[in-house]
N, C-alpha and C positions, 0 to 999 in steps of 0.2 A: 524835054527838061530833065538832067540830072539831079536825082537825091543823096545828099551825102546822111550819112549815122553817124555821129558825134558821141563817144564813147568816155563815160567820165572816169576819172581815177580815182583810187583807193584814198578812206578817212574822212574824219566827223568835220564838220564844220564849228567853230568856236557857240555857235549857240548850243546846237548839242553835248557839246560837252559840256558846257557848264549845267545844262539838264543833270548829264548822269552825275556830274560832282556832287548837285543838291541831294539827288535824290538817294544816293550815297552815304550823305551826312545824315539825311533823314533817318534811314536805315538803322546808321551806328547809336543815335539818340535813342530811339523806341531801342533798342538793343540793351545801351546802357540802360536807362531806365529802366527796363524787365529785370535786367543784372541787378539793380539797386534794390529794387521791390523784393526778390529772391531773397537777396542775401539780406534786408531788413526781417523779413517774414521768418526766414531761417533761423534771427538770431534772439527773435520773440519765441519762438518755439523752441529751442535752446535753455532760452531763460524759463520760460514757464516750465518746463520738464525739469528743471534746474530745483524752481522754486518745489513741484510738487512733492521731489522726490526729498526735500529738504521737512516738508511736511510731513509727509510719510516718516520720515524718520523718526521725528521728535512722537507719533503717535504711537509707532511700533516699539520701540524702545519704551516710552514707560510705560504703555500695555507689558511686556514683556516681563519688565521689573515687578509691575504691581499685582498679576496674575498670581505672583508666586508669594508675597506677602501675607499679612494676617488684616485679616479687615480692622479690628479693632486697635493695631499699634498704627495706623495710618494718621499724623499729625500735618495739621493745614496753617499757614500764616499769611496773614494775620488771624490773631485767635478774635472770635465771635461768628457772625452766623456766615458769611461770605460775603462776593466770593474771594477767594484766597490765589495769591501770589507766588504760592511757594508751599512744596510738600515734601514731606519726609517720612521713610517708614524703611524697617529691614529686610534683607535679602540674603538669598542663600547665592554666594557665587559660585560660578561653575556651573556646571552639568551635573553634578555628584546628588545621590538622593540626599532628603530630609532625612537630617539623623536627630535623634530628639534625647535629651537626658532624663535622667531617673525617675524625675517628677512626671515625664512626660509632655515636658517643652520643649520648643523648635529651637535649636541651636543655632541661633544666625551667626553668619559672621562679617555682615557690615551694616550700614547707612548709609542708604542714598537720599539726597537730596535734589530735589531739582528746582530749580527757580528761575526767571526772566532780569537779567541784567539788562539795564535800559542803557549800556554804555555811557563814552565810547570804547569800543563798538556795542551793539545791540545783539545781545546774544541769549541762546538757551542754554544752559550752564546745568551739567552733571558732576554733582559732590560726592565721593565715596570715603566712608571713614571705614577703614579697615585697617586690624579686626575692629567690631563694635564693641564700646568701651560700657559697661556695666552702671549707667546712668539712672537716675530719678527721671520721670514724666518731665516735672520741671525742667531739669538740665536740659535735656530732650528738646524743648521747647525752647530755649534759649539758644538751643546751637542751631535750630532750624532758623530762628531768627536774625540772628549772626550771619548766617550766610547769605538770609535772603537781601541783606543790609549792605555789606560788607563784599561780595560776590564769591567767597571763598570759603575756604574754613578753618584756614590756618591758627586764624584769632579767637578761636571757642572751645568749649571743651571734645578733648581726645584730637585737637589740633594737629598734633604731629603726626599723626596716622592719615592724614585728609589728603587728598587730590582733585583738584577740579579742570573739567575740561569742557571747553563748547563743543554741545553739540551740532548747534548751527549757526552763525554768523548774518543776520539778514534784522532786518527792524519785525519785530514781533508782536502780534495782541493776541494777548492768552486770559483764560478764563477759568479757572478752577471752582468747582463746585463740588458739591456730595448730594447724593442723591436719598430719595426717599425720608424726608421729612417733613414733606407736603403732600397731602391729599385733598383733593377736591370734592364735598359730596353732595354737588349738586347732582339732580336729575331730574327729570321732567314730569316724573311721578314720582308719587312719595314710595319709598320702597328701604330695603337693606344693602349692604355690600360690606363684602370682608378687605381690607386694606391691608400690605404690608408694609410698615411704616417706614422699616428700617433695622440697624445694629447698633447694638451699644455695648461696650465693655459695663459690666455690672458685677460688682464687689457683694461681700454678704449684710445684711441690715435693710433699711428700706433706703427708696428712692422714690426720686419725686419725677413726676411723669404732666408735662404743660403742655397743654393743648390752649393753641392762641391763632384768631380770628386774624390771618394774612390777606383776605381781599374774596370778592365771589368771582362766580362763575360771570363771563360777558353775557349769557342767557338769562342771568338772575336779571330780578326787578326789586327794588323795594329795599329796605332798611335791615331785611333778616336775615342772617346768617347761624340757622341754628345746626345745631347739632345733639344727636341723641348715642350713647354709646351702652350697647349692647353686652359685650365681652370683651375681655384683653387678655393677651397674652403677652407676657414679658419677662422670661425666667427660662433658663435651662432647658427645664423640664417638658414647657410650653404647653404649659395645663393653665386653663380659661378662666378666666372670674367674672364673675357677674358685674358689669360697671355699677349696678346701683347700688353694691354692696360696700364698694371701694372707701376708703376715709378721703373728704374731700379737705385738704389742709389749707385752700385757699382761692380765691378767685377773684377778676377785674372785671368790673362793667358790671355785671350780673352774677346770680347766686347759680348753681347749677340744682337742678330737684329731682326728686326720684316722680316716675313717672308708671302706674301700675297700669293695667289693661287685663281684659278678662282672659279668661280659663283656655278660652278657644284660641288665643293670640298667638304668632309662630316666636313671639320674642323667646330667647331663652330666660326662664325664669319667670314670663310673662310681666314683668318690667323692667326699664329701663333707666338709666340716669339721663336728663335731658337739658340742655345748655340751650335757654332762648337769648342767644347775642343778637344784637343789632347794631355792632360797628367792628370795625378791624380792631385790634388790640383787646377785646373782650379777649379774657382767659379763665382756666380754671386748672388747678392743678389736684393731681392724684398722688397719694404716697403711699407707696407699694413695698411688701418685703419681697426680699429673692431668699430664698422661695420657699415656695407653700401650695397644697394642694386643699383647696376652698371646696368642699363638696356641698351645692346647695341645690342642686336638680334632679341625686341619686339616678343619674341613666346613662346609659352606656350600653353598646349591641350587647358587651360582656357581661355587663353585671345581670346579677342572680337574685331576683323576690322571692323568697320560699315562705308564703305564708302572710305575705303582705301587701299591700298596695300601695301606690304613688299615690297621693291627696292634694289637690289644689289647697292652699289657704291663704287668705286673706287678712291679716294681721291690722288690724286699726294704727298703729305706730312703726312698721316697718315694712318695706316693699314685700307684695307680694312673694307667693314658691311654693316651691314643692318641696312635700315632706313625707315622711313612712309612718305608716299607720299597720297595723294589725290586719288580717283579712277576716271577714266573716260579722257577724254581731248583727244577725237580720235571718231572716225567713232560709234554712237552706235547705227543705226540701217542701215537694207541694204534691198532693195526688193529683191535682188536677194537672200538673205536669208528665206527673210520671206516667199517668194512664190515656192523657191528650183529653181531656174531657172538662166540661166545667162542672159537673157534679150537682144536675137539677134534678135528678132523683131520686127518691128514696130508697129503702132497702128490701128486699126481695122478699116474696111471702113464706119462702121455705127457710129462712132463719127465723129462729124460734128462741122461747125464752132458757136461759139457763147455757148461754153461751158464750162459748170464748173463740176468740179470736186474734189470729196473727196478722198483722200487716207487714209485707215485705219492703222495708225501705233500702229498695236499690242505689248503691253508692257505686262500685268499684265496677270496672268494664268487667265483668263474672266470664270471658273468653277460655278462659282455662276449665269451666264449669262444662256441665254435660250442653248447656244451651250457646254455641258456638258462634250460632248468628246474632246473640244480645247485645245492644249497644252500648247498655250501661250507663253508668254516671250519672244520676241524676241529682245528689246531694253536691251543692255548690261550693261548699268551704270548711274546712276544719273549724270543731269550734268548741270551745269551752262549754261546759253545763249544758245544758237541754231543757227545752217549756215543750211539751207538744200540748197539740190545740184538735182538740174534738167537735165533731159538729152532730147535734139531733135530728136536723131534717125539720120535719114539720111538726113535731111530739115533743113529750119530753125523752131524756136517755137516762138509764139509770148505769153506771159503770161500778162494778162491785172490786175492783181491782185491777192495778195495771203497772208496766214494767216495761224496760226496754233492757235490749240485750243483743251483742254483737253475732251474727247472723254463721252459723257454724256450715259456711260453702265448702261442699267440696266433691271431686268426682264420684264418690260412694253415694252422697245421698242430698236431696233436694234442699233447697234456701227454708222449710219451716224448722229446721232443728237451732238451738240458739248456745252457746258455750254458757255453760253454767254461773264462771266466776265473774263473768262481766253483767250479770243481770242486776239490777237499780231500779228500785220500785218508784212510780210516778203517784207523785200524791196531789192532793186538791183542800188547798185549808191544811194543809197538816194529816188530811183523812185520806184511806186508801177510797172510800164510798164516795159518790155524789153523784147527785140526781140534778139534771139542768136541760132546759128546752133552749135551742140557739147553739150558741160556741162558748165553752168553756176549754182555758187555757189549764195546766197542770203546775205545778210549782217548779220550781228550778230543783230537777235533778245535777246531780253532780255525778256528771257524766260526758267524759270527751266524745263529739262524733270526728271521722277521720273518714274524710271524702274517698280513701281509697277502701273503703270497706263498706259491706252492706251490715243490715241493722234491721233486727224485727219488736214491731212495739205490739204486746199483746194486752186485751182487754179481756173482761168475763162480764158479761150484761146480766141482770135478774129484771124483777116486777120493776114494773107492772109489764104483763105477757106481751103487750104489744108494741111494749120500745120499742123494740129489735125491726118493728115496719116504719118507725119512722127515723130510722138511721140515715144519717146521708151518705151519698152512694158514689164514686167514680166509676162508670163505667168504662170496661175498655175492652175490645174483643179476642178471643183466644186465639193464639196461636203458638202451633209448637215450638216455634224458634223462639219462643221467650217464658220465661219464668211465670208463674202468676204470680199476683201482687198480692191475695189472701189467703188466708187457709182459715175454713172453720171446723168448730168441733160442736156436734148441738150436746144437748144435757152435759154439761163439763161443771164439773166442779174446780174449787180452788188445785186441786192437788193436781189435776188435767191441766189446768191451764200452765201448771210449772213443770210440767214434766217436761226437758230439754229435748226428747227425742221422740218427736210427733212424728219422724217417718217411720216409726215402729208401731205406731197404731194402726188401726184399721176403719175407724170413725172418721178421718179429716178429709174434707172436701178441700178441693181446690180451687178459685176462683181468681179470674182475669180482673176483678173489680177491687178498689178500695172501699175499705168500711169504717167509719166515722172517722177516721184519722184524717185529718186537714191540713195539717201542714208542723213541720217540728222548726225550732227556731232554735239559736243558739248564739251564744255569746262568741267573741272574739278568739281567734285562733290560739290554742294553750303554748303559741310560741312561735314566733314569726324570725327568719333569719334572713339577713342583706349581708350580697359577697360583693365588694366591688370588684372593677377592673383591674388589673394590675396595671401600676404604674410606674415610669421610667424617669428617676430623678434625674441620669444622667451623668451620676455621679457614683466613683468605685466604693467609696464608703463615705458615706454622708451622714453626716451628724445632725442625730434629729434633736430637736426642741423641745416639743411639746403636741401632745393628740389630746385637742377638746372637741368637746361637742354644746350643742343647746338641744335638749330635751324636757318636755311636759310629761312628769308620772304621774297621773292621779289614781288614788283608792288604790294604793299598794302594789301597784304595778310597776316594772322595772324596765331598764337598759343597760345590758353591756356591750361593751366595747372591744376588741380585740385589733392588733395589728401584726402583719409579721411583715418577714422580707429575707431576700436571697440574693445572691448573683446569676440565678439564671431567670433568663425573661419569664420562664411556664412556672418558676419560683419551685418547681422539683426539688430544689435542695433547701427548701425552706421547711420549717419545723410543721409537724400535723398542730391542726387547730386545738386539738386537745391540750397539747404540751402548751401553749400559748397563753401567758399570765394574761389577768384580765388588766385593762389599763384605767388607769386615772386620771380623771376628768383632769386635765389643763399643767398632766405631768409629763416630764419624758420618757418616751417608750423605750422598753428596750428591744430595739431594732439593729439589725448589722445585714447590711447588704443593699446593692441598685435600686433593684426592684423592691414594691412596697406594696400590699393589699390590706385592706382594712374590713372587717365582719365585725356588725351587730345584730345582737340577737334581744327580742322584742319579747316582754312575758306581761300577759294582762293579770287586770286585778282579780282577786279571789273571787267575785262573781261572774267575771269573763266580761261585763259589760264596758271597764274600762280599759281603754287602750293606751299606752302611750304613744308621744308624737317626738319623732325624732326631727327636728328641722333644718341641723345641720352639722358636719365638721369639720374641722380644719388639722392639719399634720403640716409641721413646718420644721425644718433642716433649713442648714446654715447651707447657703450659695458661696460656691466659691468662684473666684474671680476669673472672669471667662465671658468672651462673646456670644453673647444672644441677640436673635432675632424677636422685634416689637412687631407685634399684630393685632388686629380688634375686627370686629364686629360693628358698622356704624350705623346709622338710621341716614338717607338719603332722599332727596325732596327737591324740588323747586326754590324752595325759602331756605337752603343751606348755605354755607359758606366754604371755603377755602382753609384746611387748616394745615398749621405746622405743630411739628411736636418736639418737643425739648426735653431731655431726661438730665435731671442736676443741671439744668441752666444749659445745657449744650445740645446742637444737633443730630439725628441719628443718623448713622453710615450706611448707607447701602451700597454703593458703588460710588465711582470718581465718573465726573463730567470735565472734558477737556474740549474748550471751544477753542482754536487755534488759528489764526491768521498771518502769513507770513508774506512780507510785502517787498519788491524788490525795481526799483528805478533803472528801467535801461534805454542806453542813446543811441534814436532812432533817424542819427544825421538829421543836416540844417538846423545844429543848434537846438532842436529839440529832445525831449526826454517822455517816455513812456512808465507809468508806474503797473508794474503787474502785481497782483494777487493769488496766492493760492490757499482755500480755508479747508476747514475739515473739524468736523465733531467726532468724539468717542467718547462713550460711556463704559469702564471696565470696572469692572466687580471682583476684587481678591478673591483669591482660591481656598485660603489656607483661614482657619479658625482655632483660636487658642495661641498660648503663650509660644 
């Protein structure tokens, strides 16, 4: 059998061809769909990039202009509390350095207005008035309103010098606000917190500061929206003022009141102004002068108190506060402290009849004497007049005479000698002689104690013969590194007692105990001086209005105030205090200079027992028109509210916030459109201050 192999001719069947065509069509359709998707996505990406660029352009352009302007010269439209849709402020055109006129004011050369024009077309527009005209604030507000309403500056003040152009052309939503006007006093636990409230342009005179409740924190519960004012700062000098002492000129909803705390509280002045608000809209207004220094606490790291003490007082009709009083008026020295002994023993048997005793009252650190290891300093304060207290122990003690004198301590002799011209008698009921059993204090001796010196109190005792055996004694162990506390001469008459130079006698016995003298009491310090910190008024040549103070001056005590000023921060160019005239209470002081300091001198009454008390002082000057920061320390707590601050009815300015959203509709084919958005938020704080 023969087989034949048949060979097929080249080519495709119809079926194969049709299949290939279908596959090719599907591939082309897929490719076209992918290409269309890529093209639409690319258009979207490009559009989003352009939109983001427009958003950044507006923000950055406004940031560049606002950075260079002055905070107090920013104007917003419409007037009120915001939000706002237009803003105006001065600028320096170009990149040149800022120049100032002879008064120190910046020489602005243009006014810029940014506003939203709602079309058609929708645009963010920038209008420039160059050169900047000399307009009043009311005229500038009118200029801003005209630009916002008409879209340009040709039909308002300085319109001939106006030019307007669009920054972007797109659908735009924006909101302008100012920061710093509101603060939230809520906290989970009660406390205090410092808040920077914002900035405001203040001129001379009094201004109203209104604190108004605008809400409460989301974590708060109940109706309480409380606030406590500790201190406020609202002037160029930035001096803090006690909230409880400010003038409450108005309130709504409830009245603020003064709350006093105890001496150990941490509140400045230990009092606060308390506002027990319970609803939104409750408010209170404080009227404060620009500018002044209200000193009520007498405390600062650089304050100097010489022979004065800072006391806490609790008046019945005014807030609790601190005051100045002379130091002293009490026990200035005690035998038990100098010897570190309780004084339970009586005198030793070898001290006998007709004995003179000198007790060394150690005051200063006598490091320059032979006793170089002695630490000294047992006199606690300076004092006017002296009362000496003696103790007889278990039986009667008879003192024939006694006196006090300053010890003549020097490198050549021990402390037993006294300076003759300082000798002052100690009397008992007007007599030199006294017999007593127990404790007896001398009459007042007109003798001033200086804690930086040491003294000798001398007594001579006689009958009965056993009196000295009953004398109270405070013992101390002998130590060659410390001086003796008593010096004794037996069989001494009045001449021997009064001999100034006991170091030249051969019958003096040194003792480390203190005999008979229990304590020394004095009145207040003969003089006390308060020297304040140096205050910067922030004005080159302030016009001071008055210096006034409140003080109690009983029983011939006195208070003297002085103030001096200079242009160097350390007052090295100020006059010496001796040449500064004494100020008159409530009158204009004679001052010349930016920096100022106050001195108060207090003197007691004639017996030293009555001290003047200085409650406060106020130095006021005319505040120049300038931008100032408003700040304060306020209470916080779970029952506190959110507050806004208005100055003369206007919100404060810290910075400008811009909340901007730009929209654009793009076609994606097939008759469909997609809206793209780009948003940005910026807070811009102008960097210049002053006109």
